[in-house]
KOLGUMI-76509 format. One record per residue: residue in one letter; x, y, z of N, C-alpha, C in turn; residue number from 1. Coordinates in Angstrom, 1 decimal, decimal comma. Example, Ala and Ser with C-alpha at 12.3 -4.5 7.8 and 13.67 -1.06 7.14 Angstrom:
 aa    n_u    n_v    n_w   ca_u   ca_v   ca_w    c_u    c_v    c_w   i
  A   13,2   -5,7    7,8   12,3   -4,5    7,8   13,2   -3,3    7,8   1
  S   12,8   -2,2    7,1   13,7   -1,1    7,1   12,9    0,0    7,9   2
***
This chain:
 aa    n_u    n_v    n_w   ca_u   ca_v   ca_w    c_u    c_v    c_w   i
  M   -1,5  -33,1   34,8   -2,3  -32,0   34,3   -3,7  -32,1   34,8   1
  D   -4,3  -31,0   35,1   -5,7  -31,0   35,5   -6,6  -31,3   34,4   2
  L   -7,5  -32,3   34,6   -8,4  -32,8   33,5   -9,4  -31,8   33,1   3
  E   -9,9  -31,0   34,1  -10,9  -29,9   33,8  -10,2  -28,9   32,9   4
  K   -9,0  -28,5   33,2   -8,3  -27,5   32,4   -8,1  -28,0   31,0   5
  L   -7,7  -29,3   30,9   -7,5  -29,9   29,6   -8,8  -29,9   28,8   6
  M   -9,9  -30,2   29,4  -11,2  -30,2   28,7  -11,5  -28,8   28,3   7
  Q  -11,2  -27,8   29,1  -11,5  -26,4   28,7  -10,7  -26,0   27,5   8
  E   -9,4  -26,4   27,5   -8,5  -26,1   26,4   -9,0  -26,8   25,1   9
  A   -9,5  -28,0   25,2  -10,0  -28,7   24,1  -11,2  -28,0   23,5  10
  Q  -12,1  -27,6   24,4  -13,3  -26,8   24,0  -12,9  -25,6   23,3  11
  K  -12,0  -24,8   23,8  -11,5  -23,6   23,1  -10,9  -23,9   21,7  12
  M  -10,1  -24,9   21,6   -9,5  -25,3   20,4  -10,6  -25,7   19,4  13
  Q  -11,6  -26,4   19,8  -12,7  -26,9   18,9  -13,5  -25,7   18,4  14
  E  -13,7  -24,7   19,3  -14,4  -23,5   18,9  -13,6  -22,7   17,9  15
  S  -12,3  -22,6   18,1  -11,4  -21,9   17,2  -11,4  -22,6   15,8  16
  L  -11,3  -23,9   15,8  -11,2  -24,6   14,6  -12,6  -24,5   13,8  17
  S  -13,7  -24,5   14,5  -15,0  -24,3   13,9  -15,1  -22,9   13,3  18
  N  -14,6  -21,9   14,0  -14,6  -20,5   13,4  -13,7  -20,4   12,2  19
  I  -12,5  -21,1   12,2  -11,6  -21,0   11,1  -12,3  -21,7    9,9  20
  D  -12,9  -22,9   10,1  -13,6  -23,6    9,1  -14,7  -22,7    8,4  21
  A  -15,5  -22,0    9,3  -16,5  -21,2    8,7  -15,9  -20,0    7,9  22
  E  -14,8  -19,5    8,4  -14,2  -18,4    7,7  -13,6  -18,9    6,3  23
  L  -13,0  -20,0    6,3  -12,5  -20,6    5,1  -13,6  -20,9    4,1  24
  S  -14,7  -21,4    4,6  -15,8  -21,7    3,7  -16,3  -20,5    3,0  25
  E  -16,2  -19,3    3,6  -16,7  -18,1    3,0  -15,6  -17,3    2,2  26
  T  -14,4  -17,7    2,3  -13,3  -17,1    1,6  -13,2  -17,7    0,2  27
  I  -13,1  -16,8   -0,8  -13,0  -17,2   -2,2  -11,6  -17,0   -2,7  28
  Y  -11,1  -18,0   -3,3   -9,7  -18,0   -3,9   -9,8  -18,1   -5,4  29
  E   -9,0  -17,2   -6,1   -9,0  -17,2   -7,5   -7,8  -17,8   -8,1  30
  G   -8,0  -18,6   -9,1   -6,8  -19,1   -9,9   -7,1  -18,7  -11,3  31
  N   -6,1  -18,2  -12,0   -6,3  -17,8  -13,4   -5,1  -18,1  -14,2  32
  T   -5,3  -18,1  -15,5   -4,3  -18,3  -16,5   -4,7  -17,5  -17,7  33
  G   -3,7  -16,8  -18,3   -4,0  -16,0  -19,5   -4,5  -14,6  -19,2  34
  G   -4,5  -14,2  -18,0   -4,9  -12,8  -17,7   -6,4  -12,6  -18,0  35
  E   -6,7  -11,3  -18,4   -8,1  -11,0  -18,7   -8,6  -11,7  -19,9  36
  E   -7,8  -12,2  -20,8   -8,2  -12,9  -22,0   -8,1  -14,4  -21,8  37
  G   -8,1  -14,8  -20,5   -8,0  -16,3  -20,2   -9,1  -16,8  -19,4  38
  V   -8,7  -17,6  -18,5   -9,7  -18,4  -17,6   -9,5  -18,0  -16,2  39
  T  -10,5  -17,8  -15,4  -10,5  -17,6  -14,0  -11,4  -18,6  -13,4  40
  V  -10,9  -19,3  -12,3  -11,7  -20,2  -11,5  -11,7  -19,8  -10,1  41
  K  -12,9  -19,7   -9,5  -13,0  -19,3   -8,1  -13,5  -20,5   -7,3  42
  V  -12,8  -20,8   -6,1  -13,1  -21,8   -5,2  -13,2  -21,3   -3,8  43
  N  -14,0  -21,9   -3,0  -14,0  -21,5   -1,6  -13,0  -22,3   -0,8  44
  G  -12,9  -22,1    0,5  -11,9  -22,7    1,3  -12,1  -24,2    1,5  45
  R  -13,2  -24,7    1,0  -13,5  -26,2    1,1  -13,2  -26,8   -0,3  46
  N  -12,5  -26,0   -1,1  -12,2  -26,5   -2,5  -13,4  -26,8   -3,4  47
  E  -14,5  -26,1   -3,1  -15,7  -26,3   -4,0  -15,6  -25,2   -5,0  48
  I  -15,7  -25,5   -6,3  -15,6  -24,5   -7,3  -16,9  -23,7   -7,3  49
  Q  -16,7  -22,4   -7,2  -17,9  -21,4   -7,1  -18,2  -20,8   -8,4  50
  E  -17,2  -20,6   -9,3  -17,4  -19,9  -10,5  -16,3  -20,2  -11,5  51
  V  -16,6  -20,2  -12,8  -15,6  -20,4  -13,9  -15,9  -19,2  -14,9  52
  I  -14,9  -18,4  -15,1  -15,1  -17,3  -16,1  -14,1  -17,6  -17,2  53
  I  -14,7  -17,5  -18,4  -14,0  -17,8  -19,7  -14,1  -16,6  -20,6  54
  A  -12,9  -16,0  -21,0  -12,9  -14,9  -21,9  -13,6  -15,3  -23,2  55
  D  -14,4  -14,4  -23,8  -15,1  -14,6  -25,0  -14,1  -15,1  -26,2  56
  E  -12,9  -14,6  -26,2  -11,9  -14,9  -27,2  -11,6  -16,3  -27,3  57
  L  -11,8  -17,0  -26,2  -11,4  -18,5  -26,1  -12,5  -19,4  -26,6  58
  L  -13,7  -18,9  -26,8  -14,8  -19,7  -27,1  -15,0  -20,0  -28,6  59
  S  -14,1  -20,9  -29,0  -14,2  -21,4  -30,4  -13,7  -22,9  -30,4  60
  V  -14,1  -23,6  -31,4  -13,8  -25,0  -31,5  -12,2  -25,2  -31,6  61
  E  -11,6  -24,3  -32,3  -10,1  -24,5  -32,5   -9,4  -24,2  -31,2  62
  N  -10,0  -23,6  -30,2   -9,4  -23,3  -28,9   -9,7  -24,4  -27,8  63
  K  -10,5  -25,3  -28,2  -11,1  -26,3  -27,2  -10,0  -26,9  -26,3  64
  E   -8,9  -27,5  -26,9   -7,9  -28,2  -26,1   -7,2  -27,2  -25,2  65
  M   -6,8  -26,0  -25,8   -6,1  -25,0  -25,0   -7,0  -24,5  -23,8  66
  L   -8,3  -24,4  -24,1   -9,3  -23,9  -23,1   -9,4  -25,0  -22,0  67
  Q   -9,4  -26,2  -22,3   -9,5  -27,3  -21,3   -8,3  -27,2  -20,4  68
  D   -7,1  -27,0  -21,0   -5,8  -27,0  -20,3   -5,8  -25,7  -19,3  69
  M   -6,3  -24,6  -19,9   -6,4  -23,4  -19,1   -7,3  -23,5  -17,9  70
  I   -8,4  -24,2  -18,1   -9,4  -24,4  -16,9   -8,7  -25,3  -15,9  71
  L   -8,0  -26,3  -16,3   -7,4  -27,2  -15,4   -6,3  -26,5  -14,6  72
  V   -5,5  -25,7  -15,2   -4,4  -24,9  -14,6   -5,0  -23,9  -13,6  73
  A   -6,1  -23,2  -14,0   -6,7  -22,2  -13,1   -7,3  -22,8  -11,9  74
  A   -8,0  -23,9  -12,1   -8,7  -24,6  -11,0   -7,6  -25,1  -10,0  75
  N   -6,6  -25,8  -10,5   -5,5  -26,2   -9,6   -4,9  -25,1   -8,9  76
  N   -4,7  -24,0   -9,5   -4,1  -22,8   -8,9   -5,0  -22,3   -7,7  77
  A   -6,3  -22,2   -8,0   -7,2  -21,7   -6,9   -7,2  -22,7   -5,7  78
  V   -7,3  -24,0   -6,0   -7,3  -25,0   -5,0   -6,0  -25,0   -4,2  79
  E   -4,9  -24,8   -4,8   -3,6  -24,7   -4,1   -3,6  -23,5   -3,1  80
  K   -4,1  -22,3   -3,6   -4,2  -21,2   -2,7   -5,1  -21,4   -1,5  81
  A   -6,2  -22,1   -1,7   -7,1  -22,4   -0,6   -6,5  -23,4    0,4  82
  G   -5,8  -24,3   -0,2   -5,1  -25,3    0,7   -4,0  -24,7    1,6  83
  K   -3,2  -23,8    1,0   -2,1  -23,1    1,7   -2,7  -22,2    2,8  84
  D   -3,8  -21,5    2,5   -4,5  -20,7    3,5   -5,0  -21,5    4,6  85
  R   -5,6  -22,6    4,3   -6,2  -23,5    5,3   -5,1  -24,1    6,2  86
  E   -4,0  -24,5    5,7   -2,8  -25,0    6,5   -2,3  -23,9    7,4  87
  E   -2,2  -22,7    6,9   -1,7  -21,6    7,7   -2,6  -21,3    8,9  88
  K   -3,9  -21,2    8,6   -4,9  -20,8    9,6   -5,0  -22,0   10,6  89
  L   -5,1  -23,2   10,2   -5,2  -24,3   11,1   -3,9  -24,5   11,9  90
  G   -2,8  -24,2   11,3   -1,5  -24,3   12,0   -1,4  -23,3   13,2  91
  V   -2,0  -22,1   13,0   -2,0  -21,1   14,1   -2,9  -21,6   15,2  92
  A   -4,0  -22,2   14,9   -5,0  -22,7   15,9   -4,4  -23,9   16,7  93
  T   -3,6  -24,7   16,1   -3,1  -25,9   16,7   -1,7  -25,8   17,1  94
  A   -1,1  -24,6   17,1    0,3  -24,4   17,4    0,7  -25,1   18,7  95
  G    1,8  -25,9   18,7    2,3  -26,5   19,9    1,6  -27,8   20,3  96
  L    0,6  -28,2   19,6   -0,1  -29,4   19,9    0,2  -30,5   18,9  97
  D    0,4  -31,7   19,5    0,7  -32,8   18,6   -0,6  -33,6   18,5  98
  I   -1,3  -33,3   17,4   -2,6  -33,9   17,2   -2,5  -34,8   15,9  99
  P   -2,7  -36,1   16,1   -2,6  -37,0   14,9   -3,6  -36,6   13,8 100
  G   -3,1  -36,5   12,6   -4,0  -36,2   11,5   -4,2  -34,7   11,2 101
  M   -3,5  -33,9   12,0   -3,7  -32,4   11,8   -2,3  -31,9   11,3 102
***
């Protein structure tokens, strides 16, 4: 295989991966539990929590444990969505290549 061609392909793949990473960083994924009267957590494609929304009805001492559980479920749901999207997009970019760690 031509080394120059291989280097060009690597450069294209690196640009593609960089574009995908930028796109994922700007994409917001929502996880929620309890619908409108529950908890919503928003994360970006880098799994950084961007916002937590808690329905007013849940803000009482007697709901504390349930609220904590709901936040945990909603956060994990949003992170899972972001991870699946990342895998899909990176899979398209690296299709057919056997790259260790990818």
